[in-house]
Structure formats: C-alpha cells, structure tokens
C-alpha positions as CSV (number, residue, x, y, z in Angstrom):
1,M,0.0,0.0,0.0
2,R,1.9,3.1,-1.1
3,L,-0.6,5.1,1.0
4,A,-0.3,2.7,3.9
5,A,3.4,2.8,3.6
6,A,3.5,6.6,4.1
7,A,0.5,7.1,6.4
8,P,1.5,4.6,9.2
9,T,5.0,6.0,9.5
10,A,3.6,9.5,10.0
11,I,0.8,8.1,12.2
12,L,3.4,6.4,14.4
13,L,5.4,9.6,14.8
14,A,2.3,11.4,15.9
15,A,1.1,8.5,18.1
16,A,4.5,8.3,19.9
17,G,3.8,11.7,21.4
18,C,0.2,10.9,22.4
19,P,1.0,10.2,26.1
20,G,2.2,13.7,26.6
21,Q,-0.1,15.4,24.1
22,S,-3.7,16.2,23.8
23,L,-5.7,14.5,21.0
24,A,-5.8,17.8,19.1
25,A,-2.1,18.2,19.3
26,A,-1.5,14.6,18.1
27,R,-3.9,15.2,15.2
28,Q,-2.0,18.4,14.3
29,Q,1.3,16.5,14.4
30,L,-0.2,13.8,12.1
31,R,-1.5,16.5,9.7
32,E,2.0,18.1,9.5
33,D,3.7,14.8,9.0
34,L,1.4,13.7,6.3
35,E,1.7,17.0,4.5
36,E,5.5,16.6,4.6
37,V,5.4,13.2,2.9
38,H,2.6,14.3,0.4
39,F,0.9,11.0,1.2
40,A,-2.2,11.8,-1.0
41,Q,0.0,11.6,-4.1
42,S,-0.1,7.9,-3.7
43,L,-3.6,8.0,-5.0
44,L,-2.5,9.5,-8.3
45,G,-2.5,6.2,-10.1
46,L,-6.1,5.5,-9.1
47,V,-7.1,8.9,-10.5
48,L,-5.3,8.2,-13.8
49,M,-7.1,4.8,-14.1
50,S,-10.5,6.5,-13.7
51,D,-9.5,8.7,-16.7
52,E,-8.6,5.7,-18.9
53,L,-8.7,6.5,-22.6
54,E,-6.9,3.7,-24.5
55,L,-7.2,0.4,-22.6
56,S,-10.2,-1.5,-21.2
57,G,-11.4,-1.6,-17.7
58,A,-10.2,-4.5,-15.6
59,S,-9.7,-6.2,-12.2
60,Y,-6.2,-6.3,-10.8
61,S,-4.5,-7.9,-7.9
62,I,-1.3,-6.3,-6.7
63,D,1.1,-8.3,-4.5
64,D,2.0,-5.6,-1.9
65,D,1.9,-5.4,1.9
66,A,-1.8,-4.4,1.8
67,S,-3.0,-7.1,-0.7
68,T,-4.4,-4.4,-3.0
69,D,-7.3,-5.4,-5.2
70,L,-8.1,-2.8,-7.9
71,T,-11.2,-2.6,-10.1
72,V,-11.4,-0.2,-13.1
73,M,-14.5,0.6,-15.2
74,A,-14.3,3.1,-18.1
75,M,-16.3,4.2,-21.0
76,P,-13.9,6.0,-23.4
77,F,-14.8,7.5,-26.7
78,H,-12.9,8.9,-29.7
79,R,-14.3,10.8,-32.6
80,E,-12.6,12.2,-35.7
81,L,-14.5,15.0,-37.4
82,I,-13.6,16.7,-40.7
83,P,-14.9,20.3,-40.4
84,F,-12.1,22.0,-42.4
85,G,-12.2,19.8,-45.5
86,K,-10.3,16.6,-46.5
87,S,-7.1,18.4,-47.2
88,A,-6.9,20.1,-43.7
89,P,-6.3,18.5,-40.3
90,S,-9.2,16.6,-38.8
91,L,-10.7,17.6,-35.4
92,W,-9.9,14.9,-32.8
93,I,-12.3,14.6,-29.8
94,E,-11.9,12.2,-26.9
95,G,-13.3,11.6,-23.5
96,T,-14.1,9.1,-20.9
97,L,-16.3,8.5,-17.8
98,G,-14.6,6.2,-15.4
99,F,-14.6,4.6,-11.9
100,A,-11.7,3.0,-10.0
101,E,-11.7,1.3,-6.7
102,A,-8.8,0.0,-4.6
103,R,-9.4,-2.3,-1.6
104,Q,-6.6,-2.7,0.9
105,R,-6.2,-4.6,4.2
106,L,-3.6,-4.5,7.0
107,A,-3.6,-6.9,10.0
108,D,-2.1,-4.1,12.2
109,L,-1.9,-0.5,11.1
110,W,0.8,0.0,13.7
111,G,2.9,-2.9,12.6
112,G,3.3,-4.2,16.1
113,E,4.8,-0.9,17.4
114,L,2.0,-0.2,19.8
115,P,1.4,-3.3,21.9
116,G,-2.1,-3.4,23.3
117,N,-3.4,-1.0,20.6
118,E,-3.2,-3.4,17.6
119,T,-5.6,-2.2,15.0
120,S,-6.6,-3.9,11.8
121,I,-7.9,-1.8,8.9
122,A,-9.9,-2.5,5.8
123,S,-9.8,0.5,3.5
124,R,-11.6,1.2,0.3
125,W,-10.4,4.1,-2.0
126,R,-12.7,5.2,-4.9
127,T,-12.3,7.7,-7.6
128,Y,-15.0,8.8,-10.1
129,G,-13.6,10.6,-13.1
130,A,-14.7,12.5,-16.2
131,L,-12.2,13.6,-18.9
132,V,-12.6,15.5,-22.2
133,G,-9.9,16.2,-24.8
134,L,-9.6,18.1,-28.0
135,G,-6.9,18.2,-30.7
136,L,-6.0,18.2,-34.3
137,E,-5.2,15.0,-36.2
138,F,-2.6,15.4,-39.0
139,R,-2.3,12.8,-41.7
140,V,1.5,12.2,-42.2
141,T,1.1,9.4,-44.8
142,D,-1.8,7.3,-46.1
143,E,-1.3,5.0,-43.1
144,V,-0.1,7.2,-40.3
145,T,-1.8,10.0,-38.4
146,V,-0.5,12.1,-35.5
147,A,-2.7,14.1,-33.1
148,P,-1.5,16.6,-30.3
149,V,-4.3,16.7,-27.7
150,V,-5.1,18.8,-24.7
151,D,-7.1,17.1,-21.9
152,V,-8.9,18.3,-18.8
153,A,-10.6,16.2,-16.1
154,L,-12.2,16.2,-12.7
155,A,-12.1,13.3,-10.2
156,H,-13.9,12.8,-6.9
157,I,-11.7,10.8,-4.4
158,E,-13.2,9.2,-1.4
159,N,-12.1,6.8,1.3
160,D,-14.1,4.5,3.6
161,S,-12.0,2.7,6.3
162,R,-13.0,0.4,9.1
163,Y,-10.9,-0.5,12.1
164,G,-10.8,-3.6,14.3
165,G,-8.9,-4.8,17.4
166,P,-8.2,-3.2,20.8
167,G,-6.8,0.0,19.4
168,A,-9.7,0.7,17.0
169,A,-11.3,3.6,19.0
170,L,-7.9,5.3,19.6
171,T,-6.9,4.9,16.0
172,A,-10.2,6.3,14.7
173,S,-10.0,9.4,17.0
174,L,-6.5,10.1,15.7
175,V,-6.6,9.4,12.0
176,D,-10.2,9.9,10.8
177,G,-10.7,12.8,8.5
178,I,-6.9,13.3,8.1
179,A,-5.4,10.0,6.9
180,F,-8.6,7.9,6.4
181,N,-12.3,8.5,6.0
182,W,-12.2,11.7,3.9
183,D,-13.1,12.8,0.4
184,A,-11.7,15.4,-2.0
185,L,-12.1,16.8,-5.5
186,A,-9.1,16.8,-7.9
187,A,-8.5,18.5,-11.2
188,T,-6.3,17.1,-13.9
189,Y,-4.9,18.9,-17.0
190,G,-2.3,18.0,-19.5
191,T,-1.2,17.3,-23.0
192,A,-0.7,14.2,-25.1
193,A,0.7,13.1,-28.5
194,R,-1.2,10.2,-30.1
195,A,0.0,8.4,-33.2
196,R,-2.0,5.8,-35.2
197,W,-0.8,3.4,-37.9
198,Q,-3.3,1.5,-39.9
199,R,-2.0,-1.1,-42.5
200,P,-4.0,-3.6,-44.6
201,L,-2.4,-7.1,-44.6
202,G,-3.9,-8.6,-47.7
203,E,-7.5,-8.3,-48.6
204,Q,-9.1,-9.6,-45.4
205,H,-6.7,-8.7,-42.6
206,R,-5.5,-5.4,-41.1
207,L,-3.2,-4.1,-38.4
208,E,-3.9,-1.1,-36.2
209,V,-1.2,0.3,-33.8
210,V,-1.7,3.2,-31.5
211,G,1.1,4.9,-29.5
212,R,0.4,7.6,-27.0
213,Y,2.5,9.7,-24.6
214,D,0.7,11.8,-21.9
215,V,1.9,14.4,-19.4
216,R,-0.7,15.3,-16.8
217,W,-0.8,17.5,-13.7
218,T,-3.2,16.6,-10.9
219,E,-4.1,18.8,-7.9
220,T,-6.7,18.8,-5.3
221,I,-9.1,21.8,-5.5
222,A,-11.3,20.8,-2.5
223,E,-10.4,18.6,0.4
224,D,-11.5,17.8,3.9
225,D,-8.1,18.6,5.5
226,P,-4.9,20.3,4.4
227,A,-3.1,16.9,4.8
228,Q,-4.8,15.8,1.6
229,D,-3.7,18.7,-0.5
230,F,-1.2,17.8,-3.3
231,V,0.0,18.8,-6.8
232,A,1.7,16.1,-8.8
233,R,2.9,15.5,-12.3
234,S,2.5,12.1,-14.0
235,Q,3.7,10.6,-17.3
236,L,2.0,7.7,-19.2
237,V,3.2,5.7,-22.2
238,T,0.7,3.5,-23.9
239,L,1.3,1.3,-26.9
240,H,-1.3,-1.1,-28.2
241,G,-1.8,-3.1,-31.4
242,D,-4.8,-4.9,-32.9
243,L,-4.9,-7.5,-35.6
244,F,-8.2,-8.1,-37.3
245,G,-9.4,-10.9,-39.6
246,P,-12.6,-12.4,-40.9
247,T,-14.4,-15.2,-39.0
248,G,-16.3,-16.4,-42.1
249,V,-19.6,-15.1,-40.7
250,T,-21.4,-12.0,-42.1
251,R,-24.0,-9.6,-40.7
252,H,-25.6,-6.9,-42.7
253,E,-23.3,-7.7,-45.6
254,R,-20.3,-7.0,-43.5
255,P,-17.9,-9.6,-42.0
256,V,-17.9,-10.5,-38.3
257,E,-14.2,-10.1,-37.4
258,W,-11.9,-11.7,-34.8
259,Q,-9.4,-9.4,-33.0
260,L,-6.1,-10.1,-31.4
261,S,-4.7,-7.4,-29.1
262,A,-1.5,-6.6,-27.2
263,A,-0.6,-3.6,-25.2
264,L,2.0,-2.0,-22.9
265,R,1.3,0.6,-20.3
266,A,4.3,2.3,-18.5
267,F,4.6,5.1,-16.0
268,P,7.9,7.0,-16.5
269,E,6.8,9.3,-13.7
270,G,4.3,8.2,-11.1
271,D,3.0,4.6,-10.6
272,L,0.0,2.5,-9.9
273,F,0.4,1.4,-6.2
274,G,4.0,0.7,-6.8
275,V,3.7,-0.8,-10.3
276,D,5.5,1.1,-13.0
277,H,4.5,-1.0,-16.1
278,Y,2.5,-3.9,-17.2
279,V,1.5,-5.7,-20.4
280,Q,-1.9,-6.8,-21.7
281,V,-2.9,-9.5,-24.3
282,G,-6.5,-10.3,-25.4
283,A,-8.9,-11.4,-28.0
284,G,-12.4,-10.4,-29.1
285,L,-15.1,-10.3,-31.8
286,V,-16.2,-7.3,-33.8
287,V,-19.9,-7.5,-34.8
288,P,-21.6,-5.1,-37.3
289,T,-25.2,-4.3,-36.4
290,G,-26.3,-2.0,-39.2
291,D,-29.4,-0.1,-38.0
292,D,-30.3,-2.7,-35.3
293,L,-28.9,-0.5,-32.5
294,P,-30.2,3.0,-31.7
295,I,-26.7,4.3,-31.5
296,G,-23.5,3.1,-33.2
297,N,-23.1,0.6,-36.1
298,G,-21.7,-2.3,-34.2
299,F,-20.3,-3.7,-31.0
300,A,-17.2,-5.6,-29.9
301,I,-16.7,-8.1,-27.1
302,S,-13.3,-8.9,-25.7
303,A,-11.4,-10.6,-22.9
304,A,-7.8,-9.9,-21.8
305,I,-5.2,-10.6,-19.1
306,M,-2.6,-8.3,-17.7
307,W,0.6,-8.9,-15.8
308,G,3.6,-7.0,-14.5
309,E,5.9,-7.1,-11.5
310,D,3.6,-7.8,-8.5
311,L,0.5,-7.4,-10.7
312,F,-2.0,-9.7,-12.3
313,G,-5.3,-8.7,-13.9
314,W,-8.1,-9.7,-16.2
315,S,-11.0,-8.1,-18.1
316,V,-14.1,-9.2,-19.9
317,G,-16.2,-6.4,-21.6
318,G,-17.7,-4.8,-24.6
319,R,-17.9,-1.5,-26.4
320,L,-20.0,0.2,-29.0
321,L,-18.6,1.0,-32.4
322,F,-19.3,4.2,-34.3
C-alpha cells in the first residue's frame, strides 16, 4: 500500500507523542507529518485509471503489503471530425467516464509498534472521473496520423475505512478525517501526443497500432483537510496493437471479425500502487449491427489478461462502435 506505507509512518510519529499530548495536538502533528510526505499523491495512479482512454477496464491484484485489489471501469470514446475539408487536419475529440476502486487490508496499522493497541484496517479508495480532450489530427502518410491533444478532467476521491482490534477507538480518533475516511475533488490537465498506424495485410486482414504519450498535472481543489492537498505530475506511455481478420460469418453484408490485441502501459513518472509498467494481451469479436442498435453501427466483445511485476489482472467487456 503506497498510502499505507506513508501514512502509518507518520501516524506512528504522531502517536508516539500521544501520552504527553492532547488529542488535538496529536492530530495536528499527524497532519503536518502527512503534509510533509505528500501522502495523498499515492492516489495519483487511481485517479489516472478512472481517466482511462486507450485500454479497457479490468480487475487487478497487486502483491503488496496491503494485498491491494483494484477494479477499473471506463467508457472511453474517440471521434474524428472533418470540419475543415479533407485536405486540412481533422478535429480529434476524446473523452471518458470512469470509476476506479482499490481495496486494501492490513492486519495491524501500527505494525506491532504499539502493543495493546493493535488495529486492523480494511480500507476502500474510490475515484469517479470524467475527462474530455480536443486536438488536431494530421495525416502524415496514407497509413499514419498524429494528433496533439489537450485534456482536462475532474475526479472525486473518497475513502471508507473500518478498524478492528483493541486500538480501534484510539486509531479512529487520531486518523479519521486526516489519513482515512475523507473525500476530495481533484482537477487534472495535460497534453498528449497520439500516433496511429493502420495497415492492410492482404484483402481480409488489417493491423492497427496506436502509440500515446501523456503528461498530466493533478491537484486537489477541494479537500476535507490540508493533509490531503497535493499537486503532482505524471507521465504515461501507452502502446497497443490490434490484428483483425474475418471469422467467415457476415451480418448486414459485413464480416464479423476476430481481433487479437497486445498492449504495454508504462509510468515513466508516477506509478500504480508501486507498479511502474504492465502488459496486456487479449482477443475479441467485432460484430456489425447496421441499424439494429439506436446508436452506433456495431459492437465488440473482448477478454484480456494483464501482468507485471507484483501485478496480475483480467477483463471481460464490450464497447459500441461508431
């Protein structure tokens, strides 16, 4: 738990002075210690996941001290418009609505350092995010396009923690509203460069590769306590490729296609609960629907697995095609 790695250390420092301090003084000491280590920055990866644009939502298990389980759900969309004529750059519009939740558990928040006040904790961190982006897409060759993009987003962060054991009451009185059981609103803004390569492989197969580099700044704009205030920069690199081919089945005079996918996500700056990169492989079906659906002209269903150092994940989902 990157958060539980920072917070207990500061909590212990504050708790060490409790016998000679009032509760208010101990909470103030905790507040100052958490501000010094910028502990809320450890939630940055969760905020980024709720703003997912290129990869699918998934469930992840992270092998850390807090046995973190992470769930991400996202509804990204991309649209290319041609308002300036075919010889001019296209208008690129993107956005997403997302939700990310991390569940973490520690047998003793104090790590055995406060005998008689052992406190277990079950903590749930949630972010709800919405992002929109706008850019210009330039056609470099018949197969390659490049789009610089500007993105802005808002995310609501909340924590719900429950304590157990003989030290539960003391722990709650010290940490609630400062380290745990609080919520905040964060704003994100940044720029990205997105490149896309589309290449036919014969008459029935095609390859699509997308590479993306994001730089984003995230800062809290409303929080319950000054300890939760932070401003942080993150960098993301995303590379994914999709190979399409016919299944031999047609709908509405168009082929139903199979899809094989592979992706890499890396965090040159920042991380996801201590994970700095992971890979994803998957497969799916792309089904045309013609006018059968009120929106879109088809849908895709897919499944994938992800893995990295101390991380394993999986996803099963679908998306509309426009």
